[in-house]
N, C-alpha and C positions, 0 to 999 in steps of 0.2 A: 818474217812477217812484213807485209807491205806498209808504207806510211799511212795508207787509208785506214788501217786498223790499229794504228798506234794510239794508245790511250792519251786522253787530254791531260795537260799539265796546267795547274793554276799557280803562277808565280806568287810566292808569299811575301808580305810586306815586312821583310826583315830589316830593311834600311836602304839608303840610297845606293850603296855599293852593289846590292843585289837586285836592284830595280830593273825589270824587263817589261816592255810593252809589246802587245801582240798586234800583228797586222802591218800592212804596208803603210807608209806615211801618206798623209793627204797630199793632194796636188800642191797645196800652198807651202808645204814644208819639205817637199821631196828633194830639193836641191842639196841641203847639207848632209843627207844620209848617204853612206857608202856601203856597198855590198861587201861583206867581209871576205867572201870567196875571191874577190878581185884583188884583195890585198896580197895574195900569194904570187902575183905577177910583179917581178922585180922592176920591170920597165913600165908598169901601168900607171895611169894618171891617178888612180885612187890611192896607191901607196905614196906617191909623191905628194899628193894633197895632205894626207895624214901627217907625213913627215914635216911638211912646211908649216902646218898648224902647230905641231909640237915645237919646232924650231923658233917660230915667232913667239909662242907663249913662254918658252923656257929661256930664250936668249942664248941658246947654245951656239958656239962658234964653229963647230965641226959637224959634218953629217953623221959620223959614226957615234959621237956622243948623243946626238939627237935620237938615233935609232935605239941605243941602249936604254935611254930613259923611256922612250915610247913603248918598248917591249914590256918593261916592268909595269907601267901604268895600264897598258892594254890588257895584259894577262890578269891584273888585279881587279879589273872592272868588267870586262866583256864576258868572260866565262865564269865569273864568281858565283852567279846564281846556280849554275850546274854543279860546281864544286860543293857548295853548302847543301844543296838539296840532296845530293848523293850521300854526303856525310850524315845527314839527319834521318833520311828516309830510305836509303839504299835503292834509289831510283835515279835514272839519268835523264834529265831534260835534253831535248835536241838543241844543243848549242854548236852543232857542226857549222862550218863557215857558210855553207849554202843556205842555211836557214836564218842567218843573222845579218842585221844591218846595224851600222854604228854611225854616230854623229860626232865629228871632231869638236873639241872644245879648245879654249885658250891654252890649257895645259892638260892634255890627256883626252879622255872620252866624255862627251857630254850627254850621251844617251845610247841605250841598247834596245833594239827591237828584234823580235823573232817573227818570221812570216807566219808560222803556226806554232802555238804553244802546245807541245806534245812531249810525251815521254818516249824514249827509244826502247825498242824491244831487243833483248840480247839475241845474238845468233846462237845456233845450237852449240852448247858447251861453253858459252861465253859468260863469265861471271860479271857482276856489275862494275867492279873496278877496272876490268879490261875494257868493258864498254865505255866507261868514262875516259880511259886513256885514248880510245879510238875517237870519241866525239870531241874531246877538249884538246888533246895533244896532236894525234896523228892527222886529224882532219880539220884542224884549225890553227893552233898556236905554233906548232913546229914548222909548217909550211910558210907562215908569215915570218918567222925568225930566219928561215933560209932565204926568203926574198929580201929581207933587210940586210942580211950578210952580203948578198950579191949586189944590192943597190948601193950600199955605203961602205962595204968592207969592214963593218963592225965585227968584232970577234964572235965566232960561233959559240964558244963556251960562255962568254959574257951575255950573249943574247939568251941562251938557255938559262943562265942564272936569273935573268929577268922573268922568264916563265916560271921558274921555281918560286921566286919571290912572290909573284902575283898569285899563283895557285895557293901557296901557303897563307898569304894574307887574306884570301877569301875565307879561310877557316879561322885564323887567329883574330880577325877583326870582329867576329861574331860576339865575343865577350861573355860566353856562357858555355856550359857543358865541356869544360876543359879536358876532362878525362876522355870523353868520347872523341873529341876533335883531334886531340894529340894522337890517339890510336889510329884514327882515320888517316891522318897525314902520313904516318909511317906505312900504313897499308897502301896508300896511293903512291908514295915516293919510292919505296924500296924496290918496286918492280917497274917503275915508270921508264919509258924510253928516254934517251937523251942524257942519261946519267944525272937526272935531277936530284937524286938522293945525296950526291956528293957536293952539291952547290950551296948548301946552307943547312941550318938546323932549326927546328922548332923547340923552344925552351919554355918551361913553365916557371912563372914568377908569382909570388904573393906580395901584394902591395899594401903598404901602410896607408891609413890607420886601420882599415877594416879587415886586412888580411885576405882580401878577395884575390882569387887565383885567376891568372890570365895567361894566354899564350902569346909569344912574340917570335919573330923570325930573325935570325942572324945570317946575313949573307956571307958567302965566300967569294963572290964576284962583285965588281963595282959597275954601277950604271953611269958613272961620270957626271952625276948631277951637280957635283961641286964645281964643275967647269961652266955651269949655266950662269945666267945673269944674277940669279939669286945667290950663287956662290956659297952654298951650305951643303954639308954632308947629310945624307939620309940617316934616319935613326938606326937603320940596320947596316950601315956602311961597313964594309970589311976593312977600310982604311983606319977605322977607329978600333981600339982594342976591345976584345970581348968583354972584359971587366967594365970598361967605361960604358959600353952600350947597355949592359945589364943594369948598371947604376942609373943610367938615364931613363931606362924603361921603368925602373922601380919608382922613380920620382914622378913619371908622367901619369896622367889620368887615363 
């Protein structure tokens, strides 16, 4: 079915992580916005600009560490709305790179736009999870990871670990419907391209004092954020023992 007959999508106000604005930026704000499809060009000015923004914000000393941190943050914010909408409603918003604009921030992504807010229509015989893989992974995040690998020589597996972390966080950060979202993560990850299922795990925790259940993600790869100027490990860092990470998550709000 052509894009002209794709149903409209209304982004829901779940929170800042999932915020998406429709339409091209105004002339006054056009400068900071980058076309996501151009980020797959390893020699392009757009990718260099996004990397430089992350390097300046994080204080990384190396290009490959900057790329690993950028990939995790990018995946956790730019395509998060599509991940959560699919998980809750079994529909896939068009977050293919050709429909997305991003605005760099001091650390990470400061804004996400879509040219048209629409849902994708599956191809014949294509179920929603395969459609999600195509929109979010095949036609967006994986090509950017490949470009970052070529540009900085950051490890391909570590970059894909950042994708897995970001996609999982899009569900874990929602903070509700743990049963549904845990099942949806397994549905997404178990057959995802790039071996995403092996790069970390979603874990269910009950927190004191109210016993509220939440989902957290434990990484099997490192984004090297501890080498940044902030010099701290991420909460999900694989350099910290599994038990210590779980204890820290249990104490956090």
